[in-house]
C-alpha positions as CSV (number, residue, x, y, z in Angstrom):
1,M,57.8,-90.2,64.4
2,T,55.6,-90.2,61.2
3,S,56.9,-92.4,58.5
4,V,57.3,-91.4,54.8
5,T,54.3,-93.5,53.9
6,E,52.2,-92.0,56.7
7,K,53.2,-88.5,55.6
8,R,52.1,-89.3,52.0
9,E,48.8,-90.6,53.2
10,L,48.2,-87.4,55.3
11,S,49.0,-85.4,52.1
12,F,45.9,-87.1,50.5
13,T,43.7,-87.2,53.5
14,P,40.5,-85.1,53.1
15,A,40.5,-81.8,55.0
16,Y,37.4,-82.6,57.0
17,Q,39.2,-85.7,58.4
18,L,42.4,-83.7,59.0
19,A,40.4,-81.1,60.9
20,Y,38.9,-83.8,63.1
21,M,42.4,-85.3,63.7
22,I,43.7,-81.8,64.8
23,R,40.8,-81.1,67.1
24,S,41.2,-84.5,68.7
25,K,44.9,-83.9,69.0
26,K,45.8,-86.9,66.9
27,L,47.6,-84.6,64.5
28,S,49.7,-81.5,65.1
29,P,49.2,-78.4,63.0
30,V,52.9,-77.9,63.0
31,E,53.5,-81.4,61.7
32,L,50.9,-81.0,59.0
33,M,52.5,-77.7,57.9
34,D,55.9,-79.3,57.8
35,I,54.6,-82.0,55.5
36,T,52.9,-79.4,53.3
37,L,55.9,-77.1,52.9
38,N,58.2,-80.1,52.3
39,R,55.9,-81.3,49.5
40,I,56.0,-77.9,47.9
41,K,59.8,-78.0,47.9
42,E,59.7,-81.5,46.4
43,I,56.9,-81.2,43.9
44,N,56.5,-77.6,42.9
45,P,59.7,-77.4,40.8
46,K,58.1,-80.1,38.6
47,I,54.7,-78.5,38.1
48,N,55.1,-74.8,39.0
49,A,51.8,-74.7,40.9
50,Y,52.9,-72.0,43.3
51,L,54.2,-68.6,42.3
52,T,54.7,-67.5,45.9
53,V,55.2,-69.6,49.1
54,A,54.5,-67.9,52.4
55,E,56.7,-70.3,54.4
56,E,57.5,-68.0,57.3
57,K,54.0,-66.8,57.8
58,A,52.5,-70.3,57.4
59,T,54.9,-71.7,59.9
60,Q,54.1,-69.0,62.5
61,A,50.4,-69.6,62.0
62,A,50.8,-73.3,62.5
63,R,52.6,-72.8,65.7
64,K,49.9,-70.4,66.9
65,A,47.3,-73.1,65.9
66,E,49.2,-75.7,67.9
67,K,49.2,-73.4,71.0
68,A,45.5,-72.8,70.7
69,L,44.9,-76.6,71.0
70,S,46.2,-76.5,74.6
71,T,44.5,-73.4,75.7
72,G,40.9,-74.5,75.3
73,A,40.2,-71.7,72.8
74,S,37.3,-72.1,70.5
75,L,38.5,-73.7,67.2
76,G,37.2,-73.0,63.7
77,S,36.1,-75.7,61.3
78,L,39.3,-75.4,59.4
79,H,41.7,-75.0,62.3
80,G,45.3,-75.7,61.2
81,I,44.3,-76.7,57.7
82,P,46.6,-75.5,54.9
83,V,44.9,-73.6,52.0
84,S,46.3,-72.0,48.9
85,I,44.9,-68.8,47.3
86,K,44.8,-68.1,43.6
87,D,47.2,-65.4,42.6
88,L,44.5,-63.2,41.1
89,Q,43.2,-62.5,44.6
90,L,44.7,-59.9,47.0
91,T,46.4,-61.3,50.1
92,K,47.5,-58.9,52.8
93,G,51.3,-59.1,53.3
94,I,51.8,-61.9,50.6
95,R,52.9,-61.1,47.1
96,T,50.1,-61.0,44.5
97,T,51.2,-61.0,40.9
98,M,47.9,-61.5,39.1
99,G,50.0,-63.7,36.8
100,S,51.7,-60.6,35.3
101,L,55.2,-59.1,35.2
102,I,53.6,-55.8,35.8
103,Y,52.7,-56.9,39.4
104,K,55.7,-59.2,40.0
105,D,56.7,-57.3,43.2
106,F,53.3,-56.2,44.4
107,V,52.4,-56.9,48.1
108,P,48.9,-55.8,49.0
109,E,47.9,-54.1,52.2
110,N,44.4,-55.5,52.2
111,E,42.4,-58.6,51.2
112,G,38.9,-59.8,50.5
113,T,36.2,-60.9,53.0
114,F,36.4,-64.6,51.9
115,I,40.1,-64.7,52.8
116,Q,39.4,-63.1,56.2
117,R,36.7,-65.8,56.8
118,L,39.1,-68.6,55.9
119,K,41.6,-67.2,58.4
120,A,38.9,-66.8,61.1
121,A,38.0,-70.4,60.6
122,G,41.6,-71.4,61.3
123,A,42.8,-72.1,57.8
124,I,46.5,-71.3,57.1
125,I,47.4,-69.6,53.8
126,I,50.5,-71.4,52.5
127,G,51.0,-69.4,49.2
128,K,49.7,-68.1,45.9
129,T,48.9,-70.5,43.0
130,N,49.8,-70.0,39.4
131,A,47.3,-68.3,37.0
132,P,47.4,-66.8,33.5
133,E,47.9,-63.1,33.3
134,F,44.8,-61.5,34.8
135,G,43.0,-64.8,34.2
136,I,42.5,-64.1,30.4
137,S,43.5,-67.5,29.0
138,F,42.5,-71.2,28.9
139,S,46.1,-72.4,29.7
140,T,48.1,-71.4,32.8
141,E,51.0,-69.7,31.0
142,N,52.5,-66.3,31.8
143,K,55.8,-64.4,31.7
144,L,56.7,-65.1,35.3
145,G,58.3,-68.5,34.6
146,D,57.6,-71.9,33.3
147,A,54.0,-72.9,32.5
148,C,52.0,-74.7,35.2
149,R,51.9,-78.4,34.5
150,N,49.4,-81.2,35.1
151,P,50.5,-83.7,37.7
152,W,48.9,-86.6,35.7
153,N,51.2,-85.7,32.7
154,T,53.6,-82.8,33.0
155,E,53.5,-82.2,29.2
156,R,49.8,-81.3,29.6
157,T,48.0,-78.2,30.9
158,P,46.3,-78.4,34.2
159,G,43.6,-76.1,32.8
160,V,42.9,-72.5,33.6
161,S,42.7,-70.1,35.1
162,S,42.8,-71.9,38.5
163,G,45.5,-74.2,37.0
164,G,48.0,-73.8,39.9
165,A,45.2,-74.4,42.5
166,A,44.1,-77.6,40.8
167,A,47.7,-78.9,40.2
168,G,48.6,-78.3,43.8
169,V,45.7,-80.2,45.3
170,A,45.9,-83.0,42.8
171,A,49.6,-83.5,43.6
172,G,48.8,-83.7,47.3
173,I,50.5,-80.5,48.3
174,A,47.4,-79.1,50.2
175,P,43.9,-80.4,50.7
176,L,42.1,-77.1,50.0
177,A,42.6,-74.5,47.3
178,Q,40.6,-71.3,46.4
179,G,39.7,-71.2,42.8
180,G,37.9,-68.7,40.7
181,D,35.6,-69.2,37.7
182,G,34.8,-66.7,35.0
183,A,34.2,-69.1,32.1
184,G,35.0,-72.5,33.6
185,S,38.2,-71.6,35.5
186,T,37.3,-73.8,38.4
187,R,35.5,-76.6,36.6
188,V,38.0,-77.0,33.7
189,P,41.2,-77.5,35.9
190,A,39.2,-79.7,38.3
191,C,38.3,-81.8,35.3
192,F,41.8,-81.9,33.9
193,C,43.3,-82.7,37.3
194,G,40.8,-85.2,38.6
195,L,39.3,-83.0,41.3
196,Y,35.9,-81.8,42.5
197,G,35.3,-78.2,41.6
198,L,32.1,-76.3,42.3
199,K,31.2,-72.9,40.8
200,G,28.5,-71.7,43.2
201,S,25.6,-69.6,42.3
202,Y,26.6,-66.0,41.2
203,G,27.0,-64.0,44.4
204,R,27.3,-67.0,46.8
205,V,30.8,-66.0,47.9
206,P,31.6,-62.2,48.2
207,K,34.3,-60.9,45.9
208,E,36.7,-58.0,46.7
209,S,36.4,-55.0,44.3
210,T,39.9,-53.6,44.6
211,T,41.6,-56.0,42.2
212,W,39.3,-55.4,39.2
213,G,37.9,-51.9,40.0
214,G,34.5,-53.3,40.8
215,F,32.6,-56.6,40.9
216,S,32.8,-58.8,37.8
217,P,29.3,-59.8,36.6
218,I,30.5,-63.3,35.6
219,S,33.2,-64.3,38.0
220,H,32.9,-66.5,41.1
221,I,35.1,-67.4,44.1
222,D,35.1,-71.2,44.6
223,A,36.6,-74.1,46.5
224,M,38.8,-76.7,44.7
225,T,39.2,-80.0,46.6
226,R,39.6,-83.8,46.3
227,S,36.2,-84.6,47.9
228,V,32.7,-83.2,47.8
229,K,32.6,-82.9,51.6
230,D,35.8,-80.8,51.6
231,T,34.2,-78.4,49.1
232,A,31.0,-78.1,51.3
233,L,33.2,-77.4,54.3
234,M,35.1,-74.7,52.6
235,L,32.0,-73.2,51.0
236,D,30.4,-72.9,54.4
237,V,33.3,-70.8,55.6
238,M,33.5,-68.5,52.5
239,S,29.9,-67.9,51.6
240,G,27.3,-65.4,52.7
241,P,26.8,-61.6,52.3
242,D,29.4,-59.2,53.7
243,G,27.9,-55.7,53.1
244,I,30.7,-54.8,50.7
245,D,30.0,-56.9,47.6
246,F,26.6,-55.5,46.5
247,T,26.2,-58.4,44.0
248,C,26.4,-60.9,46.8
249,L,23.3,-63.0,47.6
250,R,21.7,-61.4,50.6
251,K,20.2,-64.5,52.1
252,A,22.5,-66.5,54.4
253,P,23.0,-70.0,52.9
254,T,22.1,-73.3,54.5
255,N,24.9,-75.3,56.1
256,F,26.2,-77.1,53.0
257,F,28.3,-79.7,55.0
258,K,25.4,-80.8,57.1
259,A,23.1,-80.9,54.1
260,L,25.1,-83.8,52.8
261,D,23.8,-85.9,55.7
262,T,20.5,-86.1,53.7
263,G,20.6,-88.4,50.8
264,L,19.6,-87.7,47.2
265,K,15.9,-87.9,46.5
266,K,14.6,-89.0,43.1
267,L,15.2,-86.2,40.6
268,K,14.4,-85.2,37.0
269,I,17.7,-85.0,35.3
270,A,18.5,-83.8,31.8
271,W,21.7,-84.6,29.9
272,S,23.2,-83.2,26.8
273,L,26.4,-83.9,24.8
274,D,26.2,-80.6,22.9
275,L,24.0,-78.1,24.7
276,G,22.3,-77.5,21.4
277,Y,25.4,-76.3,19.5
278,S,27.9,-77.9,17.2
279,V,30.4,-79.7,19.4
280,K,33.0,-82.4,18.8
281,V,33.4,-84.5,21.9
282,E,36.3,-86.9,21.9
283,P,35.2,-90.6,22.0
284,E,36.7,-91.5,25.4
285,V,35.1,-88.4,26.9
286,K,31.8,-89.3,25.3
287,S,32.0,-92.9,26.7
288,A,32.9,-91.8,30.2
289,F,30.1,-89.2,30.2
290,E,27.5,-91.7,29.0
291,A,28.6,-94.1,31.7
292,A,28.1,-91.3,34.3
293,V,24.6,-90.6,33.0
294,H,23.8,-94.3,33.4
295,V,25.0,-94.1,37.0
296,F,22.4,-91.5,37.8
297,E,19.8,-93.5,35.9
298,E,20.7,-96.6,38.1
299,M,20.1,-94.5,41.2
300,G,16.4,-94.3,40.2
301,N,16.4,-90.8,38.8
302,D,14.2,-89.8,35.8
303,V,16.9,-89.1,33.1
304,E,16.3,-87.8,29.6
305,N,18.2,-86.1,26.8
306,A,17.4,-82.3,26.8
307,A,19.2,-79.0,26.7
308,P,18.2,-75.3,27.4
309,D,17.6,-73.2,24.3
310,T,20.3,-70.6,24.8
311,G,22.1,-70.6,21.5
312,E,25.9,-70.4,21.3
313,P,27.1,-68.1,24.1
314,F,30.7,-67.6,23.1
315,D,30.5,-64.3,21.2
316,T,28.4,-62.8,24.0
317,W,30.7,-64.0,26.7
318,E,33.8,-62.6,24.9
319,L,32.1,-59.2,24.5
320,I,31.1,-59.0,28.1
321,A,34.4,-60.4,29.4
322,S,36.7,-58.3,27.3
323,T,35.0,-55.0,28.1
324,R,35.0,-56.0,31.8
325,F,38.7,-56.7,31.7
326,H,39.4,-53.4,29.9
327,F,37.6,-51.4,32.5
328,P,40.3,-51.7,35.2
329,L,43.2,-53.0,33.0
330,G,43.1,-51.1,29.8
331,F,46.1,-49.1,30.8
332,V,48.4,-52.1,30.4
333,L,48.1,-51.9,26.6
334,D,49.3,-48.2,26.6
335,E,51.9,-48.4,29.4
336,H,53.2,-52.0,29.5
337,A,52.7,-53.4,26.0
338,D,56.1,-55.0,26.1
339,K,55.4,-56.9,29.4
340,I,52.0,-58.4,28.7
341,M,51.0,-61.7,27.1
342,D,49.6,-61.8,23.6
343,Y,46.2,-63.1,24.9
344,T,46.0,-60.0,27.2
345,R,46.7,-57.7,24.3
346,K,44.1,-59.4,22.2
347,A,41.4,-59.0,24.8
348,M,42.2,-55.3,25.4
349,E,42.2,-54.7,21.6
350,C,38.9,-56.5,21.3
351,A,37.3,-54.3,24.0
352,R,38.5,-51.1,22.3
353,S,37.0,-52.2,19.0
354,L,33.5,-52.5,20.4
355,S,30.8,-49.8,20.3
356,G,28.4,-49.0,23.1
357,L,25.6,-50.3,21.0
358,E,27.3,-53.7,20.6
359,V,27.8,-53.9,24.4
360,A,24.2,-53.1,25.0
361,R,23.1,-55.8,22.6
362,G,25.4,-58.2,24.3
363,W,23.6,-57.6,27.6
364,M,20.2,-58.0,26.0
365,Q,21.5,-61.4,24.8
366,V,22.5,-62.3,28.3
367,E,19.0,-61.5,29.5
368,K,17.6,-63.9,26.9
369,I,20.0,-66.6,27.9
370,R,19.1,-66.3,31.5
371,A,15.4,-66.5,30.7
372,S,15.9,-69.7,28.7
373,M,17.9,-71.2,31.6
374,L,15.1,-70.3,34.1
375,D,12.5,-71.9,31.8
376,F,14.6,-75.0,31.5
377,F,15.0,-75.5,35.3
378,E,11.3,-75.2,35.9
379,K,11.2,-78.7,34.3
380,Y,14.4,-80.2,35.4
381,D,16.3,-80.5,38.7
382,L,19.7,-81.0,37.2
383,L,21.5,-80.9,33.9
384,L,24.5,-83.1,33.0
385,T,27.1,-82.4,30.4
386,P,30.8,-83.3,29.9
387,T,32.9,-80.7,31.7
388,T,35.2,-80.4,28.6
389,A,35.1,-81.9,25.1
390,V,38.6,-83.3,25.4
391,P,41.0,-84.3,28.2
392,A,44.0,-82.1,29.1
393,F,45.8,-81.0,26.0
394,P,49.5,-80.3,25.4
395,I,50.9,-77.1,27.0
396,G,51.1,-74.3,24.4
397,K,48.3,-75.6,22.2
398,R,45.7,-73.0,21.4
399,A,43.0,-73.0,18.7
400,C,40.4,-70.2,18.5
401,E,37.6,-71.0,16.1
402,R,34.5,-69.6,17.8
403,G,33.3,-66.3,19.1
404,R,35.8,-63.3,18.7
405,G,38.8,-65.6,18.8
406,L,39.9,-64.8,22.4
407,L,39.6,-68.3,23.9
408,D,39.6,-71.9,22.6
409,W,35.9,-72.8,22.9
410,E,36.4,-76.0,20.9
411,F,37.8,-77.9,23.8
412,C,35.6,-76.1,26.4
413,P,32.1,-75.4,25.0
414,F,30.1,-76.4,28.1
415,T,31.1,-74.0,30.9
416,C,30.8,-70.3,30.1
417,V,27.1,-70.2,29.5
418,F,26.6,-71.0,33.2
419,N,28.8,-68.0,34.1
420,L,26.4,-65.8,32.1
421,T,23.4,-67.3,33.9
422,G,24.9,-67.7,37.3
423,N,23.7,-71.3,37.9
424,P,25.7,-73.5,40.2
425,A,27.8,-76.0,38.3
426,A,30.3,-78.6,39.4
427,S,32.9,-80.8,37.7
428,V,33.0,-84.3,39.1
429,P,35.6,-86.9,38.2
430,C,34.0,-89.7,36.2
431,G,36.8,-91.6,34.5
432,F,40.1,-91.7,32.8
433,T,41.4,-91.9,29.2
434,S,43.4,-94.9,28.0
435,D,46.6,-92.9,28.7
436,G,45.6,-92.0,32.2
437,L,44.1,-88.5,31.9
438,P,41.1,-87.5,34.1
439,I,37.7,-86.9,32.6
440,G,34.9,-84.9,34.3
441,V,31.1,-84.7,34.2
442,Q,29.5,-81.3,34.8
443,I,26.4,-81.2,37.1
444,V,24.4,-78.0,36.8
445,G,21.6,-77.0,39.1
446,R,19.0,-74.3,39.6
447,F,20.1,-70.8,40.6
448,E,20.8,-70.8,44.4
449,D,20.5,-74.6,44.6
450,E,24.0,-75.7,45.4
451,I,22.7,-78.2,47.8
452,T,21.1,-80.4,45.1
453,V,24.3,-80.2,43.1
454,L,26.4,-81.2,46.2
455,R,24.1,-84.1,47.1
456,A,24.1,-85.4,43.5
457,S,27.9,-85.1,43.4
458,A,28.2,-86.9,46.7
459,A,25.9,-89.7,45.5
460,F,28.1,-90.1,42.4
461,E,31.3,-90.0,44.5
462,E,29.9,-92.9,46.6
463,A,28.9,-94.8,43.5
464,R,32.1,-94.2,41.6
465,P,34.8,-93.2,44.2
466,W,37.9,-91.4,43.0
467,L,39.8,-90.5,46.1
468,K,42.2,-93.4,45.9
469,K,43.4,-92.4,42.4
470,R,46.5,-90.3,42.5
471,P,48.7,-88.8,39.8
472,P,52.1,-90.4,39.1
473,I,54.0,-87.3,40.2
474,S,52.6,-87.6,43.7
């Protein structure tokens, strides 16, 4: 019988190791699922990471996975591994609220390719993680219940919009979570919760069009994990063209997990504390970031202070994002005004105030920003920035001082520009504040070059390991 201590250690064991243990019959998928579901019951009331738990379906799937071990059937790379899905993504037969009262009882009849691929690889969906309404906020708060809370300090936000995904993994509920990133929504919660979060190149993982009435030009489907290897493993399963998402990269990707077997060669790396705009970075964040830059220098890389000449992207991002949200969701302002969050209303009203000429100018600006980024990465292999300017802030705190006032860019000035350009960008744990809150460094690479970002992340993980650090709530 597995002891309490052993169960806790399994809850924090990387997925690639759990998968090996299952394939070699050292761990039962049913036992792992029991541990996972019991941790949800124990921890979720404290952090509200899950909006829906698919206990019956997950238990049945674990039993099926257990049976497959004894039949000699071919096993996928994630056989028997629990995974959560962000509640902005459709899941067949599992409630999908999109963080909104409007969809609180909605159970889809279909789901996207990336979810089908996870299932085909043997992963077991355990539930849907908390998100702000339609993903339009930088704090995971909605009208479905209590705000999602950070396992490192439950008075603080876990970040957004993949806040529930990050909180669940950080608390040791499940080793893998699907996140999504439209302005930093994978990287910010990864930073705030002490995880590894990679936003791949735009189009790396196919999106499903049903939810948003088409394919968003700035959003990504991502992996959120505790280790770099787990992200590579999950990305291998989800990525690649599917013939449905016409924005998806057509070239089949290299095996990311195997690519980590090759070490990091000497690189030319740029770093910036402000990306060329007016930014206030908290002293402890600045100190941890500078120490991370020094680690890459000690590895033998050519490191210098430089930033792409993009100008501040916030106004452009809000123009693009608000009109994109309004396209499929504008009806909520007319038909459900009493049920939506204030931030949703503000985004819809912003979109309605814009003219076609303003939107066209916004897309012209996106083209200029993308050109500047391409020029920059002709000279440099990677770019380092802090992931956020501050550590996790108190729940309910919002301050809009830039752009059109939709989001709080003061705390998060470093992420959205890479959604406009499509570059791969990862948040890597690089330290803690004096009161125990995680800090992250962002590693950005050339478009379609996730491998260099992953290798650099793995090299940093080896130099400054973080896996043994766990939040108090765990």
